[in-house]
N, C-alpha and C positions, 0 to 999 in steps of 0.2 A: 685721717686729719684735719683741722681745719685748714682753711682758705681763708689768707688777707680779704678782709670785709673795708679795708681802710683804702683801697687806691682814689686814686684822685679822681673826678670828674673826666668826663672823656671831652674838654676842651683842649683845642690841637693849638698849642702853645707854639708855632712854627716860627722856627731860628734858628741861626746856625748852632752844630753842636760845638760847643764851649771846651777849649782848654780845661785839665781837673789834673792839677800834679798828682794825687792819689784817690782817683774815681772809685766809687764805690761797685761798679759794672764795667767788663770790657766785654766788647762785641767784637766778634770777629768774623771777617765774613771773608771768603776763602772766594776768590775773582777767577772767572778764566772766559775771556771773548766777553764781560759783562759790559759792555759799552751801550748797549741794545735796551738794559734792561734797571744799571745801577742808579739811574736818575730817580727811578721811582721808589727806588728801596731805600736809598738816603732820606730822601723825603717824607717817607715814613719813618724814618730817625728823626728826624727835627721835627716832628708832628708829637712825640712822646710828652708824656705826662711829666715821666720821670726821667729827669736831667745829669744825674749825679752820672754819667759813664762817658767813655772813649770809646774809638772805635779805631781797630788795626786792621785792615784792610791787604789782602797778598795776592799781586795781580800774577799769576800763574804764566810763568812764560813771557812775562815784560810785556803783553801783546796792549796796542795800545795807549800806551804807557803818558802822553801828552795828553788824552783826553781823558783820561783815568785821574792824572793831577789836577785838569781844571774843575771836574765833576767834586774832586774831595778836597776841596779848598778848605774848609772849615779848621777852625784849628782844632778843633777835638779830635780829626781824621788824623792818622799813618798811617801812611801806604808804603807797601815793601814790596820793588817791582823785581821777582823772582827770576831773573836771566834764564836760566833753563825749567820748562815742566815738570814740572813734583806730581804733577797727580791730583785729582781732589781728595785722596786718602792724604799725602803725606803733605799734602800743604793745608788744608784742616790741621793735620798735628802739628806742624810749624807755629800755626797760629795759638793753638791749646798750651803749647809752652810757652809763648811769649806771659801768658795772662799771670798777673798776680797780685791783681786787686781778687777781694773779698769773694766776686761774684763775675762769673764769664758764659758768655753765650755764642754759638755758633748761629750766623744769617746766612742764608744762602745768599748768592747776589741778587737772585730773580722774585725774591718773597717778601712778604709786607704785613708787618706786625703790626696792630691795631693802637690805637693810640695811646692806650692803659695796658700793652702789654707786659712791658716791662715793670711798670708800678708792680701790677696785681703779680708780678712771680716775683721779684724780688720781698713785696711786702709777706710773700706764703713763708718763703722761707723765714724771713726775721721772724715771724711768728711759730714756724716750727724749728728750731736750732740743730733736729739730731737729722733734719731730710735733707738730703742732697741735690735733689734735682725737683725744680718746676715745672710744667708745660701748662697749653692747654690745646683744645680740639682746634682741629685744621678745617679752614672752608676749602675748597677749591676752585678755582677759576681759571676758564680757557681750554674748557672740554666741553665737546658741544653736549653729551651724552650724562654727565656728571656736572654742568655749570649747579657751583652754591651747594652740592653736596659735602655732608661732613663728618671727617675722619675722629672719632671718636678718642680720645687720650685715656689711655689705661693707666690707673695708680697703682704701685707695687709697697703695700705696705706689708707693715706684722713681721714678723722673726726677721733674720738674713735667712734661715733655709725655707722659709716662705717665699719671699721675694727671689729667691732664687730657682726654685720652682713655677712659680707665677709666669719669669720670664721665658723660661722653657716650654712651658704647657698653652700660655694665651696669650700671647704676643709678639709682632712679626713687625707691623709698619713702623717706619723710622719718626715717630713723631716726636720723639722724646729727643734726639738730634737737636733739635731747635730749642730744646728746656735752657732756662736759668738753671747755672750748675754752680754748687760751692766749690768755689775751689780746691782741689784737694790738696796736702802738701807737697804730693808730689807729682808733678803734670805727667808722669808715664802712665799712672794710674787712668788716665784718660786720655792716653794716647789712641787713637784708630789703630785698629789692630789689620794691617793689609791682607785680601784674598787674594793670592795667586792668578785664579781665574779671572781676572777683570776686575777685580775691587768689588765684586757684587754683593750683597746682603751687605755689606761692615757698615752701617748703618744701625741695622738690626741689632747685630751683635754688639754694638756700643749699648744698646739697654743695660746687657749684663753687666756690664761696667758699671755704671753706674745704678743699679742696684746694690751692687755690693757695696758699695760705699756708703746708703744707705735708705731710709725711703722714699720715695717717689712721689712726687703731691701731681695730681692731673685735676688741674680747673674745668669744670664740664661746662663753658664759655668758649665759642669759637673767635676767639682773639686775635687768631694769625691767617692770615692767606696764601695758599699757595699754586702760583700762576704756574701752567703748563703749556707748553711751546714746544717747538723741533728740536729746540737746543739742551732739553733736558737731560741727565743720565739715567733716569729711571724709564725714558721712553727707549733710549739705545736696547735694555736690559733684554727687552723681550723678542729683538733680534738674537741674541745669544745662542749657537748652536745646543740642541738638545745637551751634548757630552758636556760642555762645558757648565752648561747650568746644574746639573748633576755633581759634576764633583765643586763647583762652589757651593750647594747646598750641603753637602758633607762637609766642607771644609768649616761651614759657618757653623754650621750641628754641633761638629767635632768641638771648636774653640768655644762655644757658649758652655757646655758640657765641661772640657776642662777649666773652664774659669769658673763653673759653682763649686767644681768636687776639688779646686783648691783653695776655697775659700771655709769647706767644711772639715771636720775629723771624726764624725760617730761613722760608724761604718752601715748601719742603715742608711742615714740621710744619703750617703755615698751611693748606695747600690739605687735608692729610689732615683737621684740623677740622671746617675749612668742610664737605667732605663724608659726615663721621660726625655732625656737627647736621643734615644735609639730609637721609638716612636714619632717624636717629631721628625727626626732625620726619614725615615723610610718608610712612612705612612702619613706624615703631615697634617696628624693629626693630635690634639685639639684645637693645634696652635692654628690660626685663622691664615694660612697662607696662601697667595692667588694660585688660582688652576694653572696658571702658565706653568708655573713653578714643578706644581703636583705633578703635570702633565709630563712634561720633559720631564722629570727624574721615572716617569713608568715607565715611558718609552727605551731611555736608556737603560733602564735597571730590566726589562723582563724577560732577557734569558740569563741572567744571574739568580743562582740559587738565595731565597733569603738568608739561611744560616752563613752563607759565606757573606751577605752585607752587613750582617750582624759585626758577625767574626770582626770584619774589617774596621769598622766604623769603631770598635770597642778599643781596638789595637792602634788606630789611629788616635783615639783621645787618649789614651797613654801616653803614647809618647808627645801629643800636644801639651799636656801637663806638665813634664820632665822640662822642654823645651822653656814653656813659663817659668819655670821653678830657676832653670840655669838663669835666664836673661833677669832674674830679681822683679819679677811683676807680680807676683803671688804678696804679699803681706804673710805675717805670721799669721796660723791655723787660728782662725775665730771660733768662737763656742757657737754650737746650731742654736742656743735658745740664744744669743744674741739679736 
């Protein structure tokens, strides 16, 4: 699918984020202990060449409320101070539920989009009316051994079946959690699905939720910078005990597989999805899964016979599919060629 070639030049019109009654884009900032980083992120928004947006910031747990209010004094920023700690998954979902504009995007409180980031991605979605999401490559900052390293954004296009299989077999990094999304008719389609084991891998599960809504377009330019520091959520994940990592990975793969199954009715397609999900879960191939996850799972499962793991996986997929249907989180089943 084509990408927008009509984004404005990279001139930074630094200025306050203005109030708009009916913005085209809502930028959702889930914040938690954000004061050391928030000024840089908001200044990146003030430099955007695309100006038709509003910002909603949810301050999880209400930390440093007066300072947050001072930093967010622009007329186009709405601040919500959550009195109780929600956690990053529920906090993001609260924001998704508030987005009523044609497009919305999640922006972590410590990330830095380039001046043309939103212009490029909104333009890409306008040029591709059937697409559900657009996002760019990400450059990394703050890591001594990976400074300037680029994480490539992966597109998921083609038929619904192709998109579902692509996500299961060939995607893991949560690049698209930062996408500009076309706001779905019901916000629950993009409500983040919690993982009982510390909410690990929820951002990667969300890729499937985007893919079943429509094609996902990747812009192969690093228009976004992710800053690493000691307080990053992903930094803490690597300290998780093996048993919890293995349980979280199983839950993640079960949910991906169940979401895919819930959108297709052809028995051959369903069998292919089940097999692909099992392969992702138990062998971590060919999806680009970090080694720390693979090693933790292998260490924890080393004494469990593979047939037992397979039976457990498939049984949980069937149970999860029923839960999704019971909660009305699946639409009417689509044709596999759509």
